[in-house]
C-alpha positions in Angstrom: 97.8 15.4 5.9 98.6 13.4 3.0 99.7 10.8 5.7 97.0 10.7 7.3 94.5 10.3 4.6 97.2 7.8 2.5 96.6 6.3 5.7 93.0 6.3 6.5 91.8 5.1 2.9 94.7 2.9 2.1 93.0 -0.5 0.9 95.9 -2.7 2.3 96.4 -1.6 5.6 99.0 -4.2 6.5 99.3 -7.1 9.5 100.1 -4.2 12.1 97.0 -4.6 13.9 97.4 -4.7 17.5 94.5 -4.5 18.9 92.8 -7.3 18.4 92.0 -7.9 22.0 89.9 -4.8 23.0 88.1 -4.7 19.8 87.5 -8.7 20.8 86.3 -7.4 24.3 84.5 -4.5 23.4 82.8 -7.1 20.7 81.5 -9.5 23.5 80.9 -6.7 25.7 78.5 -5.0 23.0 76.1 -8.8 22.6 76.6 -9.8 26.0 75.2 -5.9 26.8 72.9 -6.6 24.0 71.1 -9.5 25.5 71.2 -8.2 29.0 69.6 -5.3 27.8 67.0 -7.1 26.2 66.6 -9.3 29.3 65.8 -5.3 30.7 63.9 -4.3 28.6 61.2 -7.8 28.5 60.9 -7.2 32.5 60.6 -3.3 32.0 58.0 -2.6 28.9 55.7 -4.8 31.5 55.3 -1.7 33.2 57.1 1.0 32.0 55.8 2.3 28.5 57.7 5.0 28.4 61.2 2.9 28.1 58.7 -0.1 26.0 58.2 3.3 23.1 61.5 4.8 23.9 64.1 1.8 24.3 62.6 -0.9 21.7 65.2 -1.4 18.9 68.3 -0.7 21.8 69.4 -4.0 21.9 69.3 -5.3 18.4 71.1 -2.1 17.4 74.1 -3.2 20.0 73.9 -7.0 19.0 74.6 -5.7 15.2 77.1 -2.7 16.4 78.8 -6.2 18.3 78.7 -8.5 15.1 79.8 -5.3 13.0 83.0 -4.7 14.8 83.5 -8.7 15.2 83.0 -8.9 10.8 85.7 -5.9 10.6 88.0 -7.4 13.4 88.3 -10.8 11.0 88.7 -9.3 8.2 91.2 -6.7 9.4 93.2 -10.1 11.1 92.8 -12.1 7.1 94.3 -8.4 5.8 91.6 -8.8 3.0 91.8 -5.6 0.3 89.0 -3.2 0.6 87.4 -4.9 3.3 90.2 -3.8 5.6 90.3 -0.4 5.1 90.8 2.0 8.3 87.8 3.9 6.7 84.8 1.2 8.3 86.8 1.0 10.8 86.6 4.7 12.3 82.8 5.3 10.7 81.5 2.2 12.3 83.1 3.7 15.5 81.4 7.3 15.0 78.4 5.9 14.0 79.0 3.1 17.1 79.3 6.6 19.0 76.5 8.6 17.7 74.2 5.8 18.8 75.6 5.9 21.9 75.4 9.5 22.5 71.6 9.5 20.9 70.4 7.0 23.7 72.2 8.6 26.5 70.5 11.7 25.7 67.0 10.1 25.1 67.9 8.6 28.4 68.1 12.0 30.6 66.3 13.8 28.2 63.6 12.4 26.8 62.8 9.4 28.2 62.0 11.8 32.4 59.4 14.0 30.4 57.7 11.1 28.8 57.6 9.0 31.7 55.6 11.8 33.2 53.5 12.3 30.2 52.2 8.5 30.3 51.5 8.6 34.3 49.3 12.0 33.8 47.5 10.6 31.1 47.5 7.4 33.0 45.8 9.5 35.9 43.4 11.2 33.9 41.9 8.1 32.0 41.5 6.7 35.4 39.5 9.6 36.6 37.5 9.2 33.0 36.6 5.8 34.0 35.4 6.9 37.7 33.2 9.3 36.6 31.7 7.2 33.6 31.2 4.4 35.5 28.1 5.1 37.1 26.0 6.8 34.2 22.9 4.7 32.2 23.6 2.5 28.9 22.5 4.1 26.0 19.3 1.9 24.8 20.0 -1.5 22.4 18.1 -1.6 19.4 
């Protein structure tokens, strides 16, 4: 247990960083995924108000996580004390896992419910507009 804690909190983890390539692939996948999601969001937000409301910040967060992992990889490559600690990498991976979990949960639970609510509200609003269409106007003074 002591060795695990000393491994995580080591200020100079050393040059043994064998997963540069997977980290760089993850960085570029996150940045490209953020750009692609931004394009999809711009197309979809015009007709889907639930999607617009629930996923407004997702592309920015994907790009920010990509930049964060790129900075952590560069700092670890240069072996800068305190900034290249494994603690920062593990905590950012946990934060990204939480973000991915919340986004997937919102997509599968909240999004369908919100989408049906928006469609119901729009149908009710259309009925009200049709009913109020033939009423006399108020007198102007």
